[in-house]
Backbone as JSON, one array per atom type, in Angstrom:
{
  "sequence": "MATVRIEAGGRGMQSIFGKTFLVCTGALVLASALAAVLHFLAPAGFGAGGSVAASIAPFLVALPLVAYLFVQSEKHRLAVLDLDAVRQELERSNADLRRKVEIDPMTGFLNREFFMNQLSSLRRKSDRGTLLILDADHFKSINDRYGHLTGDEALIAITRRIRESVRAQDIVGRIGGEEFGVYLKGACGEEAFLVAERVRRAVEAIVFEPAEGVRHPLTVSIGGVVEAQDLPLSEALRTADTSLYAAKNGGRNLVVIAGRLPHAA",
  "N": [[14.49, -13.57, -23.61], [17.24, -14.61, -24.87], [17.75, -12.32, -26.13], [18.67, -10.44, -24.33], [20.4, -11.57, -22.48], [22.35, -11.59, -24.44], [22.86, -8.75, -24.76], [23.86, -8.19, -22.21], [26.15, -10.14, -22.22], [27.23, -8.45, -24.23], [27.7, -5.7, -22.8], [29.73, -7.11, -20.94], [31.86, -7.46, -21.94], [32.27, -5.11, -22.84], [33.04, -3.78, -20.6], [35.25, -5.55, -19.64], [37.39, -4.6, -21.62], [37.57, -1.79, -21.13], [38.27, -2.0, -18.03], [41.15, -3.26, -18.89], [41.88, -1.07, -20.67], [42.22, 0.62, -18.82], [44.28, -0.14, -17.07], [46.55, -0.8, -18.41], [47.19, 2.03, -19.28], [47.55, 3.29, -16.51], [49.66, 2.03, -15.56], [51.43, 2.19, -17.83], [51.44, 4.92, -16.61], [52.45, 4.84, -13.93], [55.57, 3.73, -14.76], [56.21, 6.0, -16.35], [56.52, 7.63, -13.79], [58.27, 6.52, -11.81], [60.52, 6.46, -13.51], [60.93, 9.07, -13.57], [61.25, 9.48, -10.76], [63.36, 8.04, -10.35], [65.06, 9.44, -12.39], [65.11, 12.01, -11.24], [66.62, 11.53, -8.94], [69.08, 10.71, -8.99], [71.21, 12.59, -9.9], [71.79, 13.53, -7.2], [73.13, 11.44, -5.9], [71.92, 8.7, -6.12], [73.45, 6.99, -7.59], [74.69, 3.38, -7.81], [72.87, 1.71, -6.61], [70.43, 3.52, -7.78], [70.47, 2.97, -10.55], [69.95, -0.11, -9.94], [67.56, 0.2, -8.95], [66.07, 1.38, -10.95], [66.51, -0.85, -12.92], [64.8, -2.9, -11.99], [62.25, -1.92, -11.5], [60.39, -1.96, -14.51], [60.03, -4.41, -14.35], [58.69, -4.29, -12.19], [56.48, -3.42, -12.93], [55.84, -4.41, -15.02], [54.79, -7.25, -14.42], [52.58, -7.69, -12.42], [51.08, -6.7, -14.68], [50.91, -8.23, -16.51], [49.99, -10.45, -15.41], [47.25, -9.38, -14.87], [46.59, -8.81, -17.94], [46.48, -11.57, -18.64], [44.35, -12.56, -16.73], [42.13, -11.21, -17.88], [42.1, -11.48, -20.33], [41.39, -14.85, -20.31], [38.74, -13.91, -18.94], [37.63, -12.89, -21.19], [37.76, -14.81, -23.35], [35.85, -16.55, -22.14], [33.43, -14.99, -22.01], [33.32, -14.76, -24.7], [32.35, -17.54, -25.73], [30.39, -17.75, -24.18], [28.9, -16.11, -25.61], [28.29, -17.07, -27.79], [27.27, -19.58, -27.58], [24.61, -18.49, -26.43], [23.94, -17.17, -29.41], [23.7, -19.65, -30.1], [21.0, -20.58, -28.98], [19.67, -18.99, -29.82], [19.11, -18.95, -32.33], [18.22, -21.58, -32.58], [15.44, -21.03, -31.12], [14.31, -19.07, -32.92], [14.08, -20.87, -35.3], [12.1, -22.95, -34.15], [10.01, -21.15, -33.69], [9.15, -20.22, -36.19], [9.01, -22.94, -37.37], [6.93, -23.17, -35.44], [4.59, -21.11, -37.03], [5.1, -21.16, -39.68], [4.24, -23.76, -40.26], [1.83, -26.23, -40.3], [0.1, -27.85, -37.25], [-1.07, -30.97, -37.01], [-0.23, -31.69, -39.47], [2.43, -31.41, -40.5], [3.34, -30.38, -43.2], [3.01, -27.46, -44.82], [1.33, -24.26, -43.58], [-1.78, -22.84, -44.72], [-1.74, -20.23, -45.56], [1.49, -19.9, -45.41], [1.83, -21.48, -48.03], [0.68, -20.19, -49.85], [1.96, -18.37, -50.38], [4.23, -19.3, -51.11], [3.95, -20.01, -53.26], [3.37, -18.06, -54.56], [5.85, -16.97, -54.92], [6.52, -17.98, -57.05], [8.11, -17.91, -60.07], [9.82, -17.76, -62.17], [11.22, -19.41, -65.08], [12.5, -21.78, -63.97], [10.89, -22.33, -62.35], [8.46, -23.9, -62.99], [5.64, -25.35, -63.53], [3.15, -28.07, -62.07], [0.21, -27.39, -60.24], [-1.47, -29.01, -58.08], [-4.84, -29.72, -56.32], [-6.14, -31.38, -53.64], [-8.51, -32.99, -52.21], [-9.7, -34.84, -49.58], [-11.89, -37.57, -50.17], [-15.4, -38.0, -48.97], [-15.0, -37.29, -46.25], [-16.52, -35.9, -43.86], [-18.33, -37.98, -43.36], [-16.62, -39.87, -41.98], [-16.13, -38.38, -39.65], [-18.63, -38.02, -38.46], [-19.49, -40.25, -37.61], [-17.41, -41.38, -36.16], [-16.0, -39.94, -34.79], [-14.36, -36.64, -33.88], [-11.46, -37.37, -33.19], [-11.06, -39.85, -34.32], [-11.16, -39.04, -36.88], [-8.67, -37.48, -37.27], [-7.03, -38.84, -37.06], [-7.66, -40.57, -39.28], [-6.86, -38.26, -41.14], [-3.9, -37.94, -40.9], [-3.24, -40.51, -41.43], [-3.55, -40.17, -44.17], [-1.99, -38.42, -44.48], [0.42, -38.4, -44.68], [0.87, -40.62, -46.47], [0.57, -39.09, -48.36], [2.97, -37.58, -48.18], [5.26, -39.41, -48.33], [4.61, -40.27, -51.15], [5.2, -38.06, -52.62], [7.54, -35.71, -54.25], [10.84, -34.72, -53.24], [11.57, -32.4, -53.9], [8.99, -30.83, -54.14], [6.32, -29.13, -53.36], [4.48, -28.75, -50.6], [0.79, -28.39, -48.72], [-1.52, -27.83, -46.11], [-4.47, -26.89, -46.79], [-6.63, -26.92, -46.08], [-9.54, -28.19, -44.29], [-9.71, -30.9, -44.89], [-8.27, -30.64, -47.1], [-5.8, -30.47, -49.48], [-2.97, -28.86, -50.72], [-0.44, -28.87, -53.33], [2.67, -28.6, -55.2], [3.92, -29.51, -57.92], [7.05, -29.3, -58.58], [8.62, -28.52, -61.72], [7.91, -30.23, -62.9], [5.38, -31.27, -65.35], [2.05, -32.03, -67.47], [2.06, -35.41, -68.61], [3.97, -36.17, -66.58], [3.57, -35.06, -64.35], [0.63, -35.89, -64.04], [1.47, -39.0, -63.57], [2.22, -38.31, -60.96], [0.17, -37.43, -59.64], [-0.88, -39.99, -59.86], [0.55, -41.55, -58.63], [-0.01, -40.7, -55.52], [-2.7, -40.68, -55.75], [-3.32, -43.5, -55.75], [-1.82, -44.46, -53.27], [-3.29, -43.18, -50.99], [-5.52, -44.52, -51.74], [-4.49, -47.3, -50.7], [-4.7, -47.34, -48.15], [-5.13, -49.41, -45.33], [-7.78, -48.79, -42.91], [-9.1, -48.73, -40.04], [-11.76, -47.4, -37.77], [-12.75, -48.89, -35.85], [-12.77, -51.89, -34.35], [-12.3, -54.31, -36.13], [-13.95, -52.98, -38.17], [-13.51, -51.58, -40.98], [-12.59, -48.58, -43.02], [-13.16, -47.17, -46.15], [-10.31, -44.91, -47.63], [-9.78, -42.58, -49.85], [-8.87, -39.91, -52.04], [-9.75, -37.05, -53.77], [-8.5, -35.56, -57.0], [-7.84, -32.72, -58.26], [-6.01, -30.51, -60.61], [-3.76, -28.07, -62.32], [-1.6, -27.72, -65.25], [1.49, -25.75, -65.89], [1.54, -23.79, -63.89], [3.0, -21.44, -63.23], [2.64, -19.82, -64.73], [0.02, -18.3, -64.53], [-2.3, -15.94, -62.99], [-2.0, -15.85, -59.63], [-4.27, -16.64, -58.56], [-6.37, -17.28, -60.45], [-4.8, -19.65, -61.25], [-5.48, -21.52, -58.63], [-8.2, -21.33, -58.97], [-8.76, -23.1, -61.39], [-7.61, -25.15, -60.75], [-9.32, -25.66, -59.03], [-11.53, -26.14, -60.35], [-10.73, -28.57, -61.58], [-11.09, -30.47, -59.78], [-13.24, -30.12, -58.73], [-14.6, -31.33, -60.9], [-13.42, -34.03, -60.55], [-14.77, -34.91, -58.46], [-17.58, -34.96, -59.67], [-17.14, -36.73, -61.11], [-17.06, -39.2, -59.85], [-15.48, -39.49, -57.83], [-12.18, -40.22, -56.08], [-10.69, -39.97, -58.11], [-8.42, -38.85, -60.8], [-8.17, -35.3, -62.24], [-6.51, -33.79, -64.39], [-6.17, -30.23, -65.42], [-7.23, -30.07, -69.36], [-7.15, -32.45, -69.67], [-8.73, -36.13, -69.7], [-10.88, -37.67, -66.87], [-8.86, -39.97, -64.96], [-9.94, -43.1, -63.79], [-9.88, -45.22, -60.58]],
  "CA": [[15.7, -13.93, -22.7], [18.65, -14.82, -25.47], [18.44, -11.39, -26.84], [18.88, -9.89, -22.91], [21.86, -11.98, -22.46], [23.67, -11.12, -25.37], [22.89, -7.51, -24.11], [24.79, -8.11, -21.01], [27.38, -10.32, -22.41], [28.4, -7.5, -24.72], [28.51, -5.02, -21.63], [30.28, -7.46, -19.97], [33.2, -7.39, -22.7], [32.81, -3.76, -22.73], [33.9, -3.59, -19.16], [36.81, -6.48, -19.67], [38.43, -3.85, -22.29], [37.47, -0.87, -20.37], [39.25, -2.09, -17.06], [42.21, -3.41, -19.27], [42.67, 0.11, -21.07], [42.3, 1.78, -17.3], [45.02, -0.68, -15.97], [47.5, 0.13, -19.19], [47.66, 3.51, -19.04], [47.95, 3.39, -15.16], [50.7, 1.1, -15.77], [52.7, 3.45, -18.33], [51.34, 6.38, -15.64], [53.38, 4.27, -13.25], [56.49, 3.54, -15.09], [56.63, 7.51, -16.13], [56.29, 8.59, -12.55], [59.52, 5.64, -11.69], [61.66, 6.82, -14.29], [61.19, 10.19, -13.73], [61.74, 10.11, -9.59], [65.04, 7.62, -10.16], [65.87, 10.04, -12.44], [65.58, 13.14, -10.19], [67.58, 11.2, -7.31], [70.14, 10.38, -9.9], [72.34, 13.5, -9.66], [71.97, 13.12, -5.46], [73.9, 10.48, -5.6], [71.5, 7.81, -5.81], [74.1, 5.85, -7.82], [74.19, 1.95, -7.61], [71.08, 1.82, -6.14], [69.26, 4.07, -8.32], [70.64, 1.94, -11.35], [69.21, -1.37, -9.6], [65.69, 0.07, -9.06], [66.08, 1.19, -12.94], [66.58, -2.62, -13.54], [63.64, -3.84, -11.1], [61.05, -1.19, -11.82], [60.09, -2.48, -15.26], [59.55, -5.96, -13.92], [58.09, -4.51, -11.19], [55.5, -3.06, -13.59], [55.47, -5.41, -16.07], [54.62, -8.47, -14.15], [51.12, -7.63, -12.2], [50.19, -6.11, -15.97], [50.91, -9.39, -17.56], [49.01, -11.0, -14.56], [45.95, -8.59, -15.19], [45.95, -9.06, -18.86], [46.01, -13.13, -18.88], [43.06, -13.07, -16.28], [41.14, -10.14, -18.58], [42.11, -13.06, -21.47], [40.52, -15.72, -20.05], [37.28, -13.72, -18.95], [37.48, -12.61, -22.66], [37.26, -16.42, -23.96], [34.56, -17.37, -21.5], [32.48, -14.56, -22.59], [32.97, -15.45, -26.51], [32.12, -18.79, -25.46], [28.77, -17.71, -23.78], [28.05, -15.19, -26.75], [28.24, -18.11, -28.93], [26.14, -20.43, -26.94], [23.38, -17.45, -26.88], [23.74, -17.37, -30.68], [23.0, -20.77, -31.43], [20.04, -20.84, -28.93], [18.65, -17.61, -30.47], [18.94, -19.69, -34.03], [16.86, -22.67, -32.24], [14.36, -20.35, -30.42], [13.73, -18.64, -34.29], [13.93, -22.06, -36.14], [10.97, -23.06, -33.55], [8.91, -19.61, -34.27], [9.34, -20.32, -37.38], [7.91, -23.85, -37.45], [4.87, -22.75, -35.43], [4.62, -19.71, -37.62], [4.49, -21.34, -41.17], [3.94, -25.28, -40.19], [0.5, -26.93, -39.75], [1.01, -28.92, -36.41], [-1.1, -31.8, -37.39], [0.44, -32.69, -40.48], [3.73, -31.3, -41.12], [2.98, -29.7, -43.96], [3.13, -25.44, -44.68], [-0.22, -23.94, -43.47], [-2.21, -22.41, -45.83], [-0.88, -18.72, -45.76], [2.68, -20.06, -46.06], [1.82, -22.15, -48.86], [0.09, -19.5, -51.03], [3.21, -17.39, -50.32], [5.61, -20.14, -51.67], [3.49, -20.14, -54.84], [2.99, -16.24, -55.43], [6.76, -16.45, -55.58], [6.77, -18.81, -58.2], [7.73, -17.15, -61.35], [11.22, -17.76, -63.07], [11.14, -20.43, -65.87], [12.33, -23.09, -63.53], [9.77, -22.77, -61.27], [7.83, -24.29, -64.28], [5.15, -26.97, -62.87], [1.78, -28.35, -61.94], [-0.64, -27.13, -59.02], [-2.51, -29.88, -57.37], [-5.89, -29.88, -54.65], [-6.44, -32.65, -53.07], [-9.86, -33.17, -51.2], [-10.52, -36.04, -48.84], [-13.54, -38.1, -50.01], [-16.67, -38.63, -48.16], [-14.23, -37.19, -44.58], [-17.67, -35.7, -42.66], [-18.98, -38.95, -42.82], [-15.92, -40.25, -40.89], [-15.76, -37.29, -38.06], [-19.75, -37.81, -38.05], [-19.47, -41.69, -37.44], [-16.8, -41.99, -35.14], [-15.65, -38.66, -33.83], [-13.55, -35.82, -34.42], [-10.24, -38.05, -32.65], [-11.18, -40.53, -35.36], [-11.13, -38.31, -38.34], [-7.69, -36.79, -37.05], [-6.22, -39.94, -37.03], [-7.58, -40.77, -40.78], [-6.31, -37.09, -42.03], [-3.16, -38.26, -40.42], [-2.97, -41.58, -42.34], [-3.46, -39.68, -45.7], [-1.05, -36.94, -44.75], [1.97, -39.73, -44.35], [0.37, -40.94, -47.8], [0.99, -38.01, -49.31], [4.29, -37.11, -47.95], [5.77, -40.56, -49.16], [4.51, -39.8, -52.67], [5.36, -36.4, -53.78], [9.15, -35.78, -54.43], [11.56, -33.88, -52.4], [11.63, -30.73, -54.6], [7.76, -30.58, -54.21], [5.77, -27.93, -52.3], [2.96, -29.68, -49.77], [0.42, -27.58, -47.91], [-2.43, -28.36, -46.06], [-4.96, -25.38, -47.11], [-8.38, -26.83, -45.74], [-9.61, -28.9, -43.05], [-9.22, -32.28, -45.47], [-7.62, -30.23, -48.42], [-4.0, -29.98, -49.01], [-2.09, -28.13, -52.57], [0.46, -29.66, -53.71], [3.15, -27.83, -56.41], [4.84, -30.65, -58.26], [8.45, -28.48, -59.2], [8.96, -28.86, -62.99], [6.54, -31.37, -63.56], [3.96, -31.12, -66.61], [1.51, -33.18, -68.73], [2.24, -36.7, -68.26], [5.07, -36.58, -65.26], [2.68, -34.6, -63.17], [-0.48, -37.13, -63.76], [1.93, -39.9, -62.99], [2.75, -37.98, -59.73], [-0.87, -37.41, -58.52], [-2.08, -41.02, -59.33], [0.99, -42.22, -57.41], [-0.75, -39.97, -54.18], [-4.15, -41.63, -55.36], [-3.03, -44.81, -55.23], [-1.19, -44.64, -52.14], [-4.44, -43.25, -50.24], [-6.69, -45.49, -51.59], [-4.62, -48.55, -50.21], [-4.48, -47.6, -46.89], [-6.64, -50.02, -44.4], [-7.59, -47.84, -41.97], [-10.2, -49.54, -39.25], [-11.87, -46.4, -37.42], [-13.3, -49.42, -34.83], [-12.06, -53.24, -34.27], [-13.41, -55.44, -37.31], [-14.77, -52.21, -39.33], [-12.71, -51.42, -42.19], [-13.32, -47.58, -43.98], [-12.02, -46.69, -47.59], [-9.91, -43.79, -47.54], [-9.37, -42.13, -50.68], [-8.65, -38.51, -52.33], [-9.7, -36.7, -55.22], [-7.35, -34.71, -57.12], [-7.72, -31.61, -59.48], [-4.6, -30.17, -60.81], [-3.63, -27.05, -63.81], [0.1, -27.49, -65.4], [1.98, -24.44, -65.9], [0.44, -22.76, -62.96], [3.67, -20.91, -62.97], [2.28, -18.42, -66.14], [-0.8, -17.65, -64.25], [-2.55, -15.49, -61.44], [-2.45, -17.3, -58.15], [-6.05, -16.68, -58.48], [-6.67, -18.24, -61.7], [-4.34, -21.08, -60.84], [-6.65, -21.6, -58.1], [-9.69, -21.83, -59.29], [-8.75, -23.5, -62.45], [-7.66, -26.31, -60.51], [-10.42, -26.13, -58.0], [-12.7, -26.62, -61.41], [-10.92, -29.77, -62.35], [-11.11, -31.13, -58.88], [-14.79, -30.66, -58.91], [-14.71, -32.55, -61.89], [-13.39, -35.58, -60.21], [-15.69, -35.14, -57.5], [-18.48, -35.07, -60.11], [-16.66, -37.95, -62.09], [-17.35, -40.32, -58.83], [-14.42, -39.38, -56.9], [-11.04, -40.88, -55.99], [-9.95, -39.84, -59.47], [-7.17, -37.46, -60.92], [-7.87, -34.66, -63.18], [-5.69, -31.95, -64.8], [-6.96, -29.7, -66.79], [-7.53, -30.38, -70.43], [-6.8, -34.2, -69.37], [-9.94, -36.62, -69.45], [-10.42, -38.16, -66.01], [-8.7, -41.43, -64.78], [-10.5, -44.39, -62.78], [-9.3, -46.09, -60.4]],
  "C": [[16.49, -14.11, -23.55], [19.33, -13.49, -25.83], [19.1, -10.23, -25.09], [20.19, -10.39, -22.52], [22.51, -11.56, -23.86], [23.45, -9.48, -25.32], [24.23, -7.52, -23.26], [25.92, -8.95, -21.52], [28.31, -9.26, -23.62], [28.8, -6.11, -23.44], [29.06, -5.6, -21.15], [32.05, -7.29, -20.74], [33.36, -5.83, -23.07], [33.64, -3.6, -21.63], [35.25, -4.3, -19.23], [37.84, -4.83, -20.46], [38.48, -2.17, -21.39], [38.36, -0.99, -19.25], [40.65, -2.25, -17.92], [43.12, -2.27, -20.23], [43.15, 1.1, -19.49], [43.91, 1.36, -16.44], [46.69, -0.53, -16.82], [47.95, 1.07, -19.44], [47.9, 3.94, -17.62], [49.23, 2.66, -15.37], [51.95, 1.6, -16.5], [52.4, 4.83, -17.26], [52.79, 6.06, -14.78], [54.6, 4.4, -13.65], [57.0, 4.9, -15.19], [57.17, 7.82, -14.96], [58.2, 7.62, -11.92], [60.4, 6.22, -12.38], [61.64, 8.33, -14.11], [61.88, 10.76, -12.04], [63.4, 9.38, -9.59], [65.69, 8.82, -11.31], [66.41, 11.47, -12.19], [66.45, 12.72, -9.31], [68.85, 10.52, -7.9], [71.55, 11.25, -9.41], [72.47, 13.45, -7.98], [72.46, 12.05, -5.19], [73.61, 9.01, -5.07], [72.34, 6.68, -6.44], [73.94, 4.86, -7.63], [72.61, 1.32, -7.36], [69.72, 2.18, -6.92], [69.21, 3.36, -9.8], [69.96, 0.26, -11.06], [67.82, -1.0, -9.42], [65.69, 0.58, -10.46], [65.48, -0.08, -13.5], [64.85, -2.85, -13.24], [62.2, -3.15, -11.56], [60.41, -1.88, -13.09], [59.22, -3.52, -15.02], [58.65, -5.71, -13.01], [56.25, -4.15, -11.83], [54.48, -4.29, -14.22], [54.59, -6.34, -15.37], [52.9, -8.84, -13.25], [50.35, -7.22, -13.64], [49.7, -7.38, -16.65], [49.8, -10.2, -17.04], [47.7, -10.53, -15.08], [45.14, -9.6, -16.47], [45.71, -10.92, -18.93], [44.42, -13.32, -18.17], [41.77, -12.44, -17.0], [40.88, -11.4, -20.02], [41.21, -14.05, -21.4], [39.05, -15.4, -20.44], [36.91, -13.51, -20.52], [36.78, -14.07, -23.25], [35.75, -16.67, -23.71], [33.35, -16.75, -21.88], [32.22, -14.55, -23.47], [32.25, -16.63, -26.25], [30.43, -18.54, -25.54], [27.98, -16.95, -25.16], [27.6, -16.2, -27.48], [27.32, -19.03, -28.58], [24.58, -19.94, -27.11], [23.0, -17.39, -28.56], [23.1, -18.65, -30.97], [21.26, -21.07, -30.39], [18.99, -19.77, -29.64], [18.32, -18.17, -31.94], [17.86, -20.52, -33.41], [15.67, -22.25, -31.91], [13.68, -19.98, -32.02], [13.25, -19.59, -35.52], [12.33, -22.38, -35.66], [9.92, -22.18, -33.63], [9.02, -20.07, -35.36], [8.23, -21.19, -38.25], [6.65, -23.13, -36.74], [4.19, -21.95, -35.82], [3.38, -20.34, -39.26], [4.1, -23.19, -41.07], [2.76, -25.81, -39.96], [0.54, -27.97, -38.61], [0.57, -30.16, -36.75], [-0.54, -32.37, -38.41], [1.4, -32.41, -40.75], [3.86, -30.34, -42.0], [2.58, -28.0, -43.46], [1.39, -25.52, -44.41], [-0.59, -22.95, -44.43], [-1.75, -20.92, -46.05], [0.25, -18.72, -46.43], [2.5, -20.64, -47.89], [1.4, -21.67, -50.19], [1.23, -18.82, -51.0], [3.93, -18.46, -51.48], [5.04, -20.03, -53.11], [3.22, -18.91, -55.51], [4.4, -15.85, -55.86], [7.58, -16.92, -56.57], [7.12, -18.0, -59.93], [9.14, -17.23, -62.14], [10.57, -19.37, -63.73], [11.7, -21.27, -64.73], [11.82, -23.59, -62.26], [8.37, -23.72, -62.28], [7.03, -25.42, -63.11], [3.58, -26.91, -62.73], [1.32, -28.21, -60.72], [-1.74, -28.13, -58.75], [-3.4, -29.43, -56.46], [-6.17, -30.76, -54.98], [-7.41, -32.58, -52.26], [-9.79, -34.99, -50.57], [-11.89, -36.66, -49.05], [-14.29, -38.44, -49.42], [-15.9, -38.39, -46.33], [-15.39, -36.89, -44.23], [-18.21, -36.7, -42.38], [-18.3, -39.97, -41.8], [-15.97, -39.83, -39.47], [-17.57, -37.43, -37.42], [-20.3, -39.42, -37.67], [-18.81, -41.99, -36.25], [-16.34, -41.23, -34.6], [-14.86, -38.18, -34.36], [-11.79, -36.26, -34.39], [-9.89, -38.84, -33.72], [-10.82, -39.83, -36.44], [-9.37, -37.82, -38.1], [-6.79, -37.79, -37.93], [-6.1, -40.53, -38.82], [-7.13, -39.83, -41.72], [-4.88, -37.8, -41.56], [-2.57, -39.68, -41.45], [-2.76, -40.98, -43.58], [-2.13, -38.47, -45.98], [0.59, -37.49, -44.88], [2.08, -40.23, -45.62], [1.16, -40.32, -48.51], [2.58, -37.5, -49.58], [5.44, -38.43, -48.84], [5.65, -40.63, -50.58], [5.18, -38.92, -53.45], [6.97, -36.57, -53.71], [9.8, -34.71, -53.2], [11.58, -32.86, -52.36], [10.08, -30.11, -54.17], [7.35, -29.88, -53.09], [4.28, -28.32, -51.78], [2.34, -28.51, -48.68], [-0.94, -28.19, -47.03], [-3.53, -26.66, -45.8], [-6.54, -25.74, -46.62], [-8.23, -27.6, -44.59], [-9.12, -30.1, -43.42], [-8.58, -31.84, -46.81], [-6.15, -29.82, -48.04], [-4.11, -29.67, -50.64], [-1.04, -28.71, -52.17], [1.25, -28.81, -54.79], [3.82, -28.57, -56.44], [5.97, -29.62, -58.73], [8.59, -29.15, -60.72], [8.62, -29.92, -63.68], [5.52, -31.0, -63.77], [3.49, -32.05, -67.12], [2.4, -34.3, -67.77], [3.16, -37.04, -66.56], [4.26, -36.07, -64.2], [1.33, -35.51, -62.99], [0.04, -37.85, -62.75], [2.11, -39.81, -61.0], [1.31, -38.3, -58.88], [-1.76, -38.64, -58.2], [-1.1, -41.9, -58.47], [0.33, -41.92, -55.83], [-2.23, -40.94, -54.15], [-4.08, -42.58, -54.87], [-2.57, -45.53, -53.72], [-2.68, -44.41, -50.99], [-5.48, -44.34, -50.13], [-6.49, -47.11, -51.03], [-4.38, -48.52, -48.95], [-5.58, -48.35, -46.16], [-6.46, -49.19, -43.43], [-9.3, -48.62, -41.27], [-10.79, -48.3, -38.45], [-12.17, -47.44, -35.75], [-13.1, -50.92, -34.6], [-13.55, -53.7, -35.02], [-14.03, -54.47, -38.61], [-13.08, -51.68, -39.92], [-13.71, -49.98, -43.33], [-12.19, -47.31, -44.96], [-11.44, -45.32, -46.65], [-9.19, -43.6, -49.11], [-9.72, -40.63, -51.44], [-9.11, -38.13, -54.06], [-8.84, -35.63, -55.57], [-7.34, -33.77, -58.24], [-6.43, -30.8, -59.95], [-4.74, -29.1, -62.36], [-2.15, -27.03, -64.01], [-0.02, -26.09, -66.04], [1.52, -23.47, -65.42], [1.43, -21.32, -62.73], [3.41, -19.58, -63.86], [0.97, -18.08, -65.43], [-1.1, -17.0, -63.16], [-2.32, -16.61, -60.48], [-3.66, -17.13, -58.09], [-6.97, -17.62, -59.54], [-6.04, -19.35, -61.57], [-5.04, -21.52, -59.95], [-7.72, -22.42, -58.37], [-9.46, -22.93, -60.76], [-8.36, -25.14, -62.28], [-8.98, -27.15, -59.41], [-11.58, -26.28, -59.11], [-12.68, -27.98, -61.94], [-11.36, -31.06, -60.65], [-12.46, -31.29, -58.07], [-15.32, -31.55, -59.72], [-14.52, -34.25, -62.01], [-14.34, -35.51, -59.11], [-17.03, -36.08, -58.39], [-18.38, -36.45, -60.78], [-16.83, -39.33, -61.45], [-16.41, -40.1, -57.9], [-13.44, -40.45, -57.05], [-10.81, -40.8, -57.85], [-9.09, -38.43, -59.36], [-7.95, -37.21, -62.4], [-7.38, -33.56, -63.37], [-6.21, -31.57, -65.91], [-6.44, -30.02, -68.47], [-7.29, -32.0, -70.71], [-8.39, -34.66, -69.43], [-9.73, -37.66, -67.86], [-9.95, -39.54, -65.98], [-9.34, -41.85, -63.81], [-9.45, -45.05, -61.92], [-9.45, -47.7, -61.0]]
}
């Protein structure tokens, strides 16, 4: 719709310029014709009248021309404003489309495809960091016992804590039903572990009541790999996934980053 309006606006401006060119050309032809007539009549004794006519003729041509150009200038100004409004509308539409294509609607994180695309582009030294994979513990039991709507509420609560615990520069995506990927930009070793541990504790602190008077614990297991930017994407994901399984096998609600011992709650 916006593209059609832009094309229509472009045609409208072309029409304005075309009409202005025709009027100016016509005015020049008319003025030239009047001058020729006056020049022809002068030898025939047109005398003083010819002089007066010669003086008035340019004004008779110029005044309508000025009025017409003023009207066309206003039309041009309005056309430019309309095109600018359409451009802004198109930019908003493109931004909305991007969000729909790249963002997971439930969590507001990147979807799996675009999260993986972001990881694939990390090749500069400034992109060094740690890849984490987070998985909600015993999440199937929530869906089975309380239903999927309640499971969605639990997932949103976990999402909120993840968002609050990571840093502004970190890349976060939903890569599975209850599985998330986080790339900690610039964080390696102890710093990466501290961020992961902050996420784990924040999720553990959630007070989730799927039914009145019933509390259900929410926890996540986290696996990671440092210096992930130096590894092929498939290998980085495999190593982080192996660390995640180590956290699960170690009792869940743990952080395991490749090369480190698991830290329990």
